[in-house]
N, C-alpha and C positions, 0 to 999 in steps of 0.2 A: 794444584801442582802435585807432582809425584811425591808421595810420602815415603820416607826412608825408615828402615828398622834400625835396631841398635848397631848393626854392623856397618851402617852407612849406605847400604844398598837396599833398594825397595824389594821387600818380600822375596829375598833371594832363594830361600829354601823351597818355595812352591812354584818357582818360575820355570817355564819351558824356554823362554827367551830372556837373556840378560845382556844389556850393554852397560859396561862399567867404566866410566870415565873415557868414553870413546871419542877420539879426535881424529879427523881425517884431513890431511893437508895435501895440497897439490902445488906444484910449481909450473906455471905456464908463462913462457917467454921471460923466464927469470923472475917472475913475480909470484910470491907465495900466496895461495888462497886457502882459506879454511872452509871446507864444505860441511864438516861437523865439528862442534866445539864443546867438548867435555859433556857428552851425552850419558845420562844415567837413565836406564829404562828397564822395566821388568814387565813381562807379559805372562800371565798364568795359563794353565791348561783350560780350554773351553771358553776363552775370551774371544769376543768379536770386536776388533779394534780397527778404527779408521785412522789414517795418517794424512793430514792436510797441510797445505802451505802453498805459497806462491811459487812460480818457477824460480829455481835457484835457491830455494829455502833449505834443501838438503834431503828431500823426500827420497829420491832415487838412490842417493848415497847411503842413506839409512837402510833401505831395503837390500842394497848390495852388501852391507855389513852382515845382515841377518842371513842372507843366502850364501855367503862365502864367495860371492863373485868378486868382492874387493876386501881388503884388509885394513884395519885401522893403523894410523901412524902411531897413536898411543892408545892405551886402554885394552880392555878385554871384551871379547864377544863369546858368550856361552849359550849354545843352543842344544837342548836335550842333553845337558850335562857335558857337552863337548866344547872345548875351546877351539872353535872352528878355524880361527885365524892361525892356529898352530898346526893344523893338519897339512901334510904334504899334498901336493897336487894329485899324486897317484892314488890318494885315499879320498879326496874330496868328492869326486863324482859319485862313488859308491855311497858315501855318507849322505850326500844330498839326496840321492835317489831313494834312500830308505827313510829319511826324516822329513823332507820337505816336498810339497807340491808347489810349483810355481806357475802362475798364470800371467802371461805377458799381455801388454796392451794391444799389440799387433799380432796376437795369436801364436806366431812362431811355429805353425804346423809345417811339416816338411811337404813341399808342393808335389814331389814325385811319389809320395806314398798315399795310399787310400786312407780313408778315415779309420778303418779298423786297424790298419798297420801303424798309423800315427799313435793311436791309443795304446796299442800293444807294445810299442817300442821300448818304453821305460822298463817294462817287465823283462823284456828280452835282454836288456843291458845288465841288469843286476840280479835277476831272479832265476834260480835253478829249477823252478817248477816245470813240469812237462807242458808242452804246447797246448794240450787239451785243457789244462787248468787255466793257462793264460787266456785262451780263447773264451772260456766261460766267463772269466772275470771281465774281459773286454766287452762281451755281449751284455753283461749286467750293467756295466757303466754306460754304454751307449743307449741302452733301454732307459736308464735313469734320466738321461738328458734328451730323451725322445728323438734319437738319431739312428737307431738300429737299422731302420729301413734305408738309410743312406750310407750304410757302412762301406760300400764299394765306390762311393763318390770320392773325388779328389778335392782338396781345399778350395780350389778356384771355382768349383761347381756349387759351393755353399754360400749362403748369405753370411754377413758379418756376425749376426747373432748365432747362427749355427756353428760357425768356426770358433766363436768364443766358448760356446757350450762344449764343443769337442775339446777345446783346450783345457776346460775344467775337468772333463772326464780323464784326459791324459794326465793331468796333474795328480789325480787320485788313483792312478794305476797301481801304485805300490802301497796304497792305503796309508799315506803318511799322517802323522799326528798334527802337522802344521801346514797350513796353506797360506802362501803369500801371493797377493794379486796386485799387479801394477796397473792402475787405471782400467779395471776390468770392464767398465761400461762406457769408456771414453768415446768409442766409435760406433755405438749402438743406438738404435731407435729406442723410444720410451718402452715399448712392449718387450723388446729384446733385453733391455737393461733390467726390467722387472724380473724376467726369467732368471737372469744370471745372479742377481742379488738374492732371489729366493733360494737358489742352489747354495750360495755361500752361507746363508742363514741356516739352511738345513744341515750343513756340515757342522756348524757350531752346535746344533741340537744333538748331534751324535758324539759330542765330547771333544771335537777337534778345536784347535786354536786357528782363527782366521784373522789375518792382518791385510788390509787393503789400502792402497794409496789412491787418493782422489784429489782433484782440484775443486770439487763441487761441495760446498758447505752443507747443502741440504742432504746430499747423499751421505756425507760423513755422519750426519745425525742419525742415520738408520742403524749404525753400529751401537754397541753397548758402551763404548768408550772412544773418546776422540782425542788424538794427540795432534797438536798444532806446532809446526816448525816455522821458524823465521831466522834467517841468517845463520843456519846451522845449529840453532839452539831450540830446545823444547820450551815454548812460552806458555803452553797450556796442556794439561793432561787431566781430563775430566770425564765423568760419566755423562752420557747424554740424557736428556730429560724425558722425551717422548719418542723413542725410536720407532715405535710401531705406527705412529701417525704421520711420519714423514714420507713423502712421495719422491720417486726418482724423476729428475728433471728430463724433459724431452730434449733429445739431441737437436741442436740448432742447425 
């Protein structure tokens, strides 16, 4: 289980992500539901963390807290020393663009934009650098995911694995220190999943923090640390034993 320091919060001073007493409640048809229940969580720079749990366990809500897509009913969310739940909406997009890369399960590439334009878009939204500089970074990112030759293709012309690799490249457009991935291999074949997981591990090796959600226990073991949720609570927070020996399951 998570260990706390003298302040009552786990390793607060060295954390890039902190959730302190986070509770998220919803009211549906007059019935109050607790999606997260008094979560205390700390993630350090350079950690590779998996989040696992059954459907409805709170995985997506937890990620929404970290990314600022949702806000806690009670508690504090601190990411890169910023109380993100206190940021006004007109500042959130710029903050997110500078600090987080987000990879969605279903890619979320814009269908009317070519691959190169999809990857360059985050830079255009927040970066004042000249187009030539943005183009060079986009080229480097697409080369890194082996997609430069398909730069003018549209998402519908790519395989699922290619779209997901493009989504990872887009998430890294502004060189964020933290990458959040929601079921990054959920719709991929075994070989495509291996490629995407190798990319995530490589990002960790460059000093970034990577947190990914999965329903796959075997895949979760490939991370350095595994967090298990159940009914909105963390029931396990542990280091994995043999992350390098675990294989990615083949998509059924």
